[in-house]
Backbone as CSV, one residue per row, in Angstrom:
resi,resn,N_x,N_y,N_z,CA_x,CA_y,CA_z,C_x,C_y,C_z
1,MET,0.846,-1.186,0.000,0.000,0.000,0.000,0.885,1.241,0.000
2,GLY,0.607,2.186,-0.852,1.353,3.427,-0.891,0.839,4.389,0.168
3,TYR,1.752,5.204,0.684,1.348,6.181,1.691,0.515,7.299,1.093
4,TRP,0.795,7.683,-0.173,0.044,8.792,-0.755,-1.396,8.353,-0.993
5,GLN,-2.298,9.156,-0.485,-3.729,8.939,-0.683,-4.322,10.278,-1.112
6,PRO,-5.354,10.283,-1.943,-5.925,11.548,-2.406,-6.354,12.487,-1.266
7,GLU,-6.769,11.927,-0.142,-7.210,12.788,0.963,-6.055,13.566,1.596
8,LEU,-4.811,13.234,1.235,-3.671,14.002,1.726,-3.457,15.284,0.921
9,ALA,-4.088,15.397,-0.234,-3.925,16.596,-1.057,-4.509,17.806,-0.333
10,VAL,-3.734,18.893,-0.334,-4.207,20.120,0.310,-4.631,21.160,-0.714
11,GLY,-4.375,20.897,-1.998,-4.842,21.804,-3.035,-3.809,22.812,-3.505
12,ASP,-2.633,22.828,-2.904,-1.540,23.674,-3.379,-0.573,22.743,-4.102
13,GLU,-0.386,22.951,-5.400,0.368,21.980,-6.209,1.792,21.778,-5.716
14,GLU,2.486,22.853,-5.359,3.875,22.704,-4.906,3.936,21.892,-3.607
15,ILE,3.057,22.218,-2.678,3.034,21.502,-1.395,2.602,20.056,-1.606
16,ASP,1.588,19.840,-2.446,1.151,18.462,-2.715,2.263,17.643,-3.376
17,GLN,3.028,18.245,-4.282,4.151,17.530,-4.909,5.185,17.140,-3.866
18,GLN,5.477,18.048,-2.933,6.439,17.728,-1.885,5.909,16.601,-0.998
19,HIS,4.611,16.632,-0.700,4.020,15.560,0.097,4.087,14.230,-0.655
20,ARG,3.827,14.258,-1.960,3.918,13.025,-2.749,5.335,12.460,-2.714
21,ARG,6.339,13.340,-2.825,7.737,12.870,-2.805,8.071,12.193,-1.482
22,ILE,7.612,12.750,-0.374,7.912,12.120,0.916,7.178,10.784,1.019
23,CYS,6.008,10.686,0.427,5.274,9.416,0.453,5.992,8.351,-0.375
24,VAL,6.534,8.724,-1.517,7.310,7.772,-2.324,8.518,7.306,-1.526
25,PHE,9.181,8.231,-0.855,10.331,7.873,-0.015,9.897,6.892,1.074
26,MET,8.760,7.163,1.712,8.261,6.273,2.766,7.950,4.891,2.202
27,ASP,7.357,4.838,1.018,7.069,3.548,0.382,8.363,2.761,0.160
28,ASP,9.388,3.449,-0.339,10.673,2.783,-0.586,11.312,2.305,0.719
29,LEU,11.257,3.150,1.751,11.841,2.779,3.037,11.098,1.591,3.648
30,LEU,9.785,1.570,3.505,9.009,0.446,4.009,9.371,-0.836,3.262
31,ALA,9.528,-0.757,1.951,9.927,-1.940,1.178,11.286,-2.443,1.649
32,ASP,12.206,-1.512,1.909,13.514,-1.908,2.430,13.397,-2.526,3.818
33,ALA,12.505,-1.993,4.648,12.317,-2.549,5.992,11.795,-3.980,5.904
34,ILE,10.854,-4.214,5.026,10.301,-5.557,4.854,11.391,-6.524,4.380
35,ALA,12.271,-6.022,3.524,13.371,-6.853,3.011,14.534,-6.948,4.003
36,GLY,14.442,-6.210,5.108,15.496,-6.259,6.118,16.695,-5.374,5.831
37,HIS,16.514,-4.364,4.968,17.635,-3.511,4.571,17.513,-2.064,5.037
38,ALA,16.478,-1.705,5.748,16.226,-0.297,6.070,17.332,0.313,6.926
39,GLU,17.867,-0.470,7.854,18.898,0.089,8.737,20.098,0.612,7.940
40,LYS,20.397,-0.053,6.829,21.532,0.357,5.997,21.281,1.705,5.319
41,ARG,20.013,2.060,5.194,19.658,3.298,4.489,19.588,4.508,5.412
42,PHE,19.796,4.330,6.712,19.606,5.454,7.620,20.452,6.679,7.288
43,PRO,21.741,6.538,6.987,22.493,7.768,6.658,21.868,8.525,5.480
44,GLU,21.551,7.796,4.417,20.911,8.420,3.253,19.532,8.954,3.612
45,ALA,18.786,8.187,4.394,17.429,8.591,4.764,17.444,9.893,5.557
46,PHE,18.333,9.991,6.510,18.377,11.210,7.314,18.838,12.415,6.499
47,GLU,19.752,12.191,5.584,20.181,13.295,4.718,19.009,13.766,3.858
48,TYR,18.313,12.813,3.241,17.170,13.153,2.397,16.087,13.857,3.212
49,LEU,15.744,13.286,4.356,14.668,13.861,5.163,15.032,15.235,5.719
50,THR,16.281,15.418,6.103,16.707,16.737,6.584,16.530,17.770,5.478
51,ASP,17.006,17.447,4.283,16.848,18.361,3.148,15.374,18.595,2.830
52,HIS,14.608,17.505,2.799,13.191,17.619,2.454,12.445,18.499,3.453
53,PHE,12.587,18.202,4.730,11.828,18.962,5.718,12.277,20.410,5.789
54,THR,13.569,20.658,5.670,14.062,22.034,5.687,13.456,22.825,4.535
55,SER,13.498,22.252,3.348,12.938,22.918,2.167,11.423,23.049,2.267
56,HIS,10.765,21.964,2.607,9.300,21.955,2.658,8.769,22.939,3.698
57,PHE,9.342,22.921,4.877,8.876,23.832,5.920,9.124,25.280,5.509
58,SER,10.235,25.539,4.846,10.519,26.899,4.377,9.469,27.367,3.370
59,VAL,9.081,26.486,2.444,8.061,26.825,1.444,6.739,27.137,2.141
60,GLU,6.319,26.260,3.033,5.043,26.488,3.727,5.083,27.764,4.558
61,GLU,6.154,27.959,5.300,6.233,29.115,6.185,6.319,30.414,5.396
62,ALA,7.010,30.405,4.255,7.057,31.603,3.398,5.664,31.929,2.867
63,LEU,4.936,30.895,2.453,3.567,31.103,1.985,2.707,31.691,3.101
64,MET,2.813,31.144,4.307,2.003,31.638,5.427,2.312,33.100,5.740
65,ARG,3.587,33.469,5.717,3.950,34.874,5.970,3.420,35.773,4.854
66,LYS,3.538,35.306,3.616,3.107,36.099,2.463,1.620,36.429,2.525
67,ILE,0.828,35.463,2.975,-0.623,35.669,2.996,-1.134,36.110,4.363
68,ASN,-0.192,36.364,5.283,-0.549,36.792,6.638,-1.505,35.785,7.296
69,TYR,-1.120,34.528,7.244,-1.942,33.434,7.767,-2.058,33.522,9.282
70,SER,-3.266,33.538,9.773,-3.501,33.696,11.213,-3.019,32.494,12.023
71,GLY,-2.886,31.324,11.410,-2.423,30.135,12.112,-0.919,29.908,12.004
72,TYR,-0.194,30.933,11.547,1.243,30.784,11.311,2.004,30.294,12.543
73,ASN,1.819,30.938,13.682,2.612,30.591,14.867,2.392,29.138,15.282
74,TYR,1.139,28.698,15.287,0.862,27.308,15.664,1.455,26.347,14.637
75,HIS,1.242,26.638,13.366,1.719,25.755,12.301,3.243,25.646,12.363
76,ARG,3.913,26.774,12.521,5.375,26.764,12.614,5.832,25.990,13.848
77,SER,5.115,26.135,14.963,5.496,25.391,16.174,5.385,23.890,15.940
78,GLU,4.426,23.463,15.144,4.308,22.044,14.796,5.510,21.597,13.963
79,HIS,5.941,22.432,13.038,7.148,22.109,12.259,8.347,21.953,13.187
80,LEU,8.506,22.889,14.105,9.653,22.848,15.017,9.613,21.619,15.916
81,LYS,8.432,21.269,16.426,8.311,20.068,17.272,8.687,18.819,16.487
82,TRP,8.187,18.707,15.258,8.503,17.539,14.435,10.002,17.473,14.169
83,PHE,10.595,18.602,13.788,12.013,18.593,13.468,12.847,18.242,14.693
84,ASP,12.461,18.736,15.870,13.161,18.371,17.110,13.099,16.865,17.349
85,ARG,11.937,16.281,17.138,11.773,14.832,17.313,12.638,14.071,16.307
86,PHE,12.647,14.554,15.100,13.438,13.948,14.036,14.932,14.004,14.385
87,VAL,15.404,15.160,14.858,16.815,15.313,15.230,17.155,14.408,16.407
88,TRP,16.233,14.276,17.356,16.455,13.379,18.496,16.615,11.937,18.012
89,LEU,15.731,11.498,17.114,15.819,10.134,16.596,17.140,9.934,15.857
90,LYS,17.536,10.897,15.067,18.800,10.797,14.337,19.977,10.661,15.317
91,ALA,19.999,11.493,16.352,21.083,11.436,17.340,21.088,10.101,18.073
92,ASN,19.908,9.582,18.383,19.790,8.301,19.065,20.357,7.180,18.200
93,ILE,20.067,7.221,16.925,20.574,6.200,16.003,22.086,6.332,15.838
94,GLU,22.569,7.563,15.742,24.014,7.753,15.617,24.746,7.253,16.864
95,LYS,24.119,7.400,18.025,24.741,6.972,19.283,24.694,5.459,19.460
96,HIS,23.561,4.839,19.148,23.349,3.421,19.448,23.371,2.512,18.225
97,GLY,23.395,3.110,17.039,23.333,2.304,15.824,21.891,2.029,15.439
98,PRO,21.636,1.826,14.149,20.269,1.579,13.692,19.781,0.184,14.083
99,THR,18.539,0.111,14.464,17.913,-1.155,14.832,16.530,-1.227,14.186
100,PRO,15.923,-2.401,14.164,14.548,-2.483,13.671,13.586,-1.571,14.445
101,LEU,13.860,-1.357,15.722,13.013,-0.451,16.518,13.119,0.981,15.988
102,HIS,14.320,1.379,15.570,14.487,2.712,14.993,13.729,2.831,13.672
103,VAL,13.777,1.782,12.866,13.030,1.788,11.605,11.560,1.987,11.907
104,ARG,11.056,1.239,12.863,9.646,1.358,13.231,9.323,2.761,13.739
105,ALA,10.182,3.309,14.584,9.945,4.655,15.113,9.911,5.688,13.988
106,MET,10.829,5.553,13.032,10.843,6.496,11.918,9.591,6.358,11.070
107,MET,9.231,5.130,10.729,8.057,4.916,9.880,6.785,5.384,10.571
108,GLU,6.638,5.061,11.853,5.449,5.496,12.585,5.407,7.014,12.703
109,GLY,6.566,7.622,12.944,6.615,9.078,13.039,6.236,9.741,11.734
110,LEU,6.771,9.233,10.631,6.439,9.801,9.322,4.966,9.592,8.986
111,ALA,4.444,8.417,9.277,3.027,8.149,9.000,2.134,9.057,9.842
112,PHE,2.488,9.235,11.113,1.725,10.126,11.982,1.760,11.545,11.432
113,TRP,2.946,11.988,11.032,3.095,13.335,10.498,2.226,13.517,9.258
114,MET,2.297,12.579,8.340,1.522,12.701,7.109,0.030,12.693,7.403
115,THR,-0.378,11.875,8.335,-1.800,11.766,8.624,-2.313,12.986,9.373
116,TYR,-1.682,13.325,10.467,-2.249,14.364,11.325,-1.828,15.775,10.941
117,HIS,-0.580,15.980,10.614,-0.169,17.342,10.261,-0.719,17.727,8.893
118,VAL,-0.567,16.858,7.920,-1.002,17.199,6.568,-2.521,17.351,6.509
119,ILE,-3.240,16.378,7.049,-4.699,16.452,7.000,-5.225,17.555,7.922
120,GLY,-4.490,17.863,8.984,-4.920,18.898,9.914,-4.388,20.268,9.533
121,CYS,-3.152,20.554,9.925,-2.559,21.894,9.747,-2.470,22.310,8.281
122,ASP,-1.965,21.435,7.434,-1.784,21.818,6.038,-3.119,22.012,5.331
123,ARG,-4.105,21.218,5.673,-5.425,21.387,5.055,-6.033,22.725,5.480
124,LEU,-5.871,23.120,6.748,-6.369,24.424,7.195,-5.683,25.556,6.429
125,LEU,-4.389,25.423,6.227,-3.658,26.420,5.450,-4.200,26.484,4.024
126,ALA,-4.402,25.340,3.409,-4.917,25.303,2.038,-6.316,25.915,1.965
127,ASP,-7.156,25.630,2.949,-8.498,26.223,2.980,-8.409,27.742,3.074
128,PHE,-7.474,28.225,3.888,-7.276,29.662,4.030,-6.841,30.276,2.700
129,VAL,-5.901,29.612,2.025,-5.430,30.101,0.723,-6.590,30.157,-0.262
130,ARG,-7.371,29.098,-0.330,-8.504,29.060,-1.263,-9.532,30.143,-0.930
131,SER,-9.774,30.373,0.351,-10.772,31.395,0.723,-10.270,32.785,0.318
132,ARG,-8.991,33.021,0.438,-8.423,34.313,0.001,-8.511,34.472,-1.506
133,GLU,-8.294,33.365,-2.218,-8.362,33.428,-3.677,-9.773,33.720,-4.144
134,SER,-10.762,33.187,-3.431,-12.145,33.389,-3.859,-12.699,34.744,-3.429
135,THR,-12.176,35.321,-2.350,-12.695,36.616,-1.883,-11.721,37.750,-2.125
136,GLY,-10.482,37.424,-2.446,-9.461,38.448,-2.622,-8.794,38.737,-1.291
137,PRO,-7.591,39.285,-1.320,-6.872,39.583,-0.076,-7.589,40.641,0.738
138,THR,-7.379,40.522,2.059,-8.003,41.504,2.944,-7.053,42.624,3.265
C-alpha cells in the first residue's frame, strides 16, 4: 500500500508535490524494511529527510507569511516540534546504531506526520489560501 492517498492533497500543487515525494520515499523505506535492509539506508534517509523537511517547511512558512496566515505561529510550532523529534531520533541512532526499533519509530513518526499534520494543519492552510483566492486579499 502506498502512503500517498488523495485525501492528503491540500490543493496547493507545490506543497502536494512535496508531500507526494515524501510518500514515495516512505514507500521505498518500508519496502527496504520488509526486506530487512532499512537500517543500511539510515544515513541516506536522514540526509534526504533533513533536506526535504528544511525545504518543505521553508516553502510552507514563506507562503504563510506572504498571505498573513492567522495560524502561522501554531503551524510553525508544529514544524519545530517535528524537526526536534526527528533530530532526536537521528542522534539516538548515531549513538546506538540503527535497529529495527528505529526503523519502526521512523516509519510510525512519518506516518503520523503525514496523517495528522497534513490532513490537519496543512489542510487548514490550504483552505485559508482558497478562501483568500475566492474573496481576494483583505
